[in-house]
FIMARVEX-958184 format. One line per 3 residues: number of its first residue (from 1); for each residue x, y, z of N, C-alpha, C. Coordinates in Angstrom, 1 decimal, m for minus. Layout:
NUM> X,Y,Z,X,Y,Z,X,Y,Z; ... $
END
This chain:
1> 64.6,118.3,m212.1,63.6,117.2,m212.3,63.9,116.1,m211.3; 65.1,115.7,m211.1,65.5,114.7,m210.2,65.1,115.1,m208.7; 65.4,116.4,m208.4,65.0,116.9,m207.0,63.5,116.8,m206.8 $
4> 62.8,117.2,m207.8,61.3,117.2,m207.7,60.8,115.8,m207.5; 61.3,114.8,m208.3,60.9,113.4,m208.1,61.3,112.9,m206.7; 62.5,113.3,m206.2,62.9,112.9,m204.9,62.0,113.4,m203.8 $
7> 61.6,114.7,m204.0,60.7,115.3,m203.0,59.3,114.7,m203.0; 58.8,114.3,m204.2,57.5,113.7,m204.3,57.6,112.3,m203.6; 58.7,111.6,m203.9,58.8,110.2,m203.3,58.9,110.3,m201.8 $
10> 59.7,111.2,m201.3,59.9,111.4,m199.9,58.6,111.8,m199.2; 57.9,112.7,m199.9,56.6,113.2,m199.3,55.6,112.1,m199.3; 55.6,111.3,m200.3,54.7,110.1,m200.3,54.9,109.2,m199.1 $
13> 56.1,109.1,m198.7,56.5,108.3,m197.6,56.3,109.1,m196.3; 56.0,110.4,m196.3,55.8,111.2,m195.2,57.1,111.7,m194.6; 58.1,111.7,m195.5,59.4,112.2,m195.1,59.6,113.6,m195.7 $
16> 60.0,114.6,m194.8,60.3,115.9,m195.3,61.6,116.3,m194.7; 61.8,117.6,m194.7,63.1,118.1,m194.1,64.2,118.2,m195.2; 63.7,118.1,m196.4,64.7,118.3,m197.5,64.2,119.5,m198.4 $
19> 63.7,120.5,m197.7,63.2,121.7,m198.4,62.1,121.4,m199.4; 61.1,120.7,m198.9,60.0,120.3,m199.7,59.1,121.5,m200.0; 58.4,121.5,m201.0,57.4,122.5,m201.4,56.4,122.6,m200.3 $
22> 56.0,123.8,m199.8,55.1,124.0,m198.7,53.7,123.3,m199.0; 53.3,123.4,m200.2,52.0,122.8,m200.6,52.0,121.3,m200.4; 53.2,120.7,m200.7,53.3,119.2,m200.5,53.4,118.9,m199.0 $
25> 54.1,119.7,m198.2,54.1,119.5,m196.8,52.7,119.5,m196.2; 51.9,120.5,m196.6,50.6,120.7,m196.1,49.7,119.4,m196.5; 49.9,119.0,m197.7,49.1,117.8,m198.2,49.5,116.6,m197.4 $
28> 50.7,116.4,m197.1,51.2,115.1,m196.4,51.1,115.2,m194.9; 51.2,116.4,m194.3,51.4,116.5,m192.9,50.2,117.2,m192.2; 49.6,118.2,m192.9,48.7,119.1,m192.2,47.2,119.0,m192.5 $
31> 46.9,118.7,m193.7,45.5,118.8,m194.1,44.6,117.9,m193.4; 45.0,116.8,m192.9,44.1,115.9,m192.3,43.4,116.6,m191.1; 44.1,117.4,m190.4,43.6,118.1,m189.2,43.2,119.5,m189.5 $
34> 44.0,120.2,m190.3,43.8,121.7,m190.5,43.1,122.0,m191.8; 42.9,121.0,m192.7,42.2,121.3,m194.0,43.2,121.6,m195.1; 42.8,121.4,m196.3,43.7,121.6,m197.5,44.2,123.0,m197.6 $
37> 43.4,124.0,m197.1,43.8,125.4,m197.1,44.1,125.9,m195.7; 44.3,125.0,m194.8,44.6,125.4,m193.4,43.5,126.2,m192.8; 42.2,125.9,m193.2,41.0,126.6,m192.9,40.2,126.0,m191.7 $
40> 40.7,124.9,m191.2,39.9,124.2,m190.1,40.6,124.4,m188.8; 39.8,124.3,m187.8,40.3,124.3,m186.4,40.7,122.8,m186.1; 41.9,122.5,m185.9,42.3,121.1,m185.6,41.6,120.5,m184.4 $
43> 40.9,119.4,m184.6,40.1,118.8,m183.6,39.2,119.7,m182.8; 38.8,120.8,m183.5,37.9,121.8,m182.9,38.6,122.5,m181.7; 39.9,122.5,m181.7,40.6,123.1,m180.6,41.5,124.3,m181.0 $
46> 42.2,124.2,m182.1,43.2,125.1,m182.5,42.6,126.3,m183.1; 43.4,127.4,m183.3,43.0,128.5,m184.1,43.1,128.1,m185.6; 42.4,128.8,m186.4,42.5,128.5,m187.8,43.8,129.1,m188.3 $
49> 44.7,128.3,m188.8,46.1,128.7,m189.0,46.2,129.7,m190.1; 45.4,129.6,m191.2,45.6,130.6,m192.3,45.2,132.0,m191.9; 44.6,132.2,m190.7,44.3,133.6,m190.3,45.5,134.2,m189.5 $
52> 46.5,133.4,m189.2,47.6,133.9,m188.4,48.6,134.5,m189.4; 49.5,135.4,m188.8,50.5,136.0,m189.7,51.7,135.1,m189.7; 52.6,135.4,m190.7,53.8,134.6,m190.9,54.7,134.5,m189.6 $
55> 54.8,135.6,m188.9,55.7,135.6,m187.7,55.1,134.6,m186.7; 53.8,134.6,m186.4,53.2,133.8,m185.4,53.3,132.3,m185.9; 53.0,132.1,m187.1,53.1,130.7,m187.6,54.5,130.1,m187.4 $
58> 55.5,130.9,m187.8,56.9,130.5,m187.7,57.3,130.2,m186.2; 56.9,131.2,m185.4,57.2,131.0,m183.9,56.6,129.7,m183.4; 55.3,129.5,m183.7,54.6,128.3,m183.2,55.3,127.0,m183.8 $
61> 55.5,127.0,m185.1,56.2,125.8,m185.6,57.5,125.5,m185.0; 58.3,126.6,m184.8,59.6,126.4,m184.2,59.5,125.9,m182.7; 58.5,126.4,m182.0,58.2,125.9,m180.7,57.8,124.4,m180.7 $
64> 57.0,124.0,m181.6,56.6,122.6,m181.7,57.8,121.8,m182.1; 58.6,122.3,m183.0,59.8,121.5,m183.4,60.8,121.3,m182.2; 60.9,122.4,m181.4,61.8,122.3,m180.2,61.2,121.4,m179.1 $
67> 59.9,121.2,m179.2,59.2,120.4,m178.2,58.8,121.2,m177.0; 58.8,122.5,m177.1,58.5,123.4,m176.0,57.1,124.0,m176.0; 56.4,123.8,m177.1,55.1,124.4,m177.2,54.0,123.3,m177.2 $
70> 53.0,123.6,m176.4,51.9,122.6,m176.3,50.5,123.4,m176.2; 50.2,124.0,m177.3,48.9,124.7,m177.3,47.7,123.8,m177.5; 46.7,124.1,m176.7,45.4,123.3,m176.8,45.5,121.9,m176.6 $
73> 46.6,121.4,m175.9,46.8,120.0,m175.6,47.2,119.2,m176.8; 47.6,119.9,m177.9,47.9,119.2,m179.1,49.5,119.1,m179.4; 50.2,119.4,m178.4,51.7,119.4,m178.5,52.3,118.1,m179.0 $
76> 51.9,117.0,m178.4,52.5,115.7,m178.8,52.2,115.4,m180.2; 51.0,115.7,m180.7,50.7,115.4,m182.1,51.6,116.3,m183.0; 51.6,117.6,m182.6,52.4,118.6,m183.5,53.9,118.3,m183.4 $
79> 54.4,117.9,m182.2,55.8,117.6,m182.1,56.2,116.6,m183.2; 55.4,115.5,m183.3,55.7,114.5,m184.2,55.6,114.9,m185.7; 54.7,115.8,m186.0,54.5,116.3,m187.3,55.6,117.2,m187.7 $
82> 56.1,118.1,m186.8,57.0,119.2,m187.2,58.4,118.8,m187.0; 58.7,117.9,m186.1,60.1,117.5,m185.9,61.0,117.3,m187.1; 60.5,116.5,m188.1,61.3,116.2,m189.3,61.5,117.4,m190.2 $
85> 60.8,118.5,m190.0,60.9,119.6,m191.0,62.2,120.4,m190.7; 62.8,120.9,m191.8,63.9,121.7,m191.7,63.5,123.1,m191.4; 64.4,124.0,m190.9,64.1,125.4,m190.6,63.6,126.1,m191.9 $
88> 64.2,125.6,m193.1,63.8,126.2,m194.3,62.4,125.8,m194.7; 62.0,124.6,m194.4,60.6,124.1,m194.6,59.6,125.0,m193.8; 60.0,125.2,m192.5,59.2,126.0,m191.6,59.0,127.4,m192.1 $
91> 60.1,128.0,m192.5,60.1,129.3,m193.1,59.2,129.4,m194.3; 59.3,128.4,m195.2,58.4,128.4,m196.4,57.0,128.2,m196.0; 56.7,127.4,m195.0,55.3,127.2,m194.6,54.7,128.5,m194.0 $
94> 55.6,129.2,m193.2,55.1,130.4,m192.5,54.8,131.5,m193.5; 55.5,131.5,m194.6,55.2,132.5,m195.7,54.0,132.1,m196.6; 53.9,130.8,m196.8,52.9,130.3,m197.7,51.5,130.2,m197.1 $
97> 51.4,129.8,m195.8,50.0,129.5,m195.2,49.1,130.8,m195.2; 49.6,132.0,m194.9,48.7,133.1,m194.9,48.1,133.4,m196.3; 48.8,132.9,m197.4,48.3,133.1,m198.7,47.1,132.3,m199.1 $
100> 46.8,131.3,m198.2,45.7,130.4,m198.4,44.4,130.9,m197.9; 44.4,132.0,m197.2,43.2,132.6,m196.6,42.3,133.1,m197.8; 41.1,132.7,m197.7,40.1,133.2,m198.7,39.1,134.1,m198.2 $
END
């Protein structure tokens, strides 16, 4: 219970990296550009993330976290969003996002 409350409080502040729930990470960091179900093309430039497989999502997120990936000219935006995430958060997102495809 205490961990859940802590994660909610940190997510409300936009702080992750503490093994947050992937749905919470999406709500606080991703949905503004990618949609609640990761169904939108960010700024009309990116691929629709929920159509990608887990391996591709993880590789891309790790590249953004390392600051080495700059797809569609959105690197700087993604670097800031992904940098605070833990490797466990990224792994959880990579597994969760493909399940959102409708």
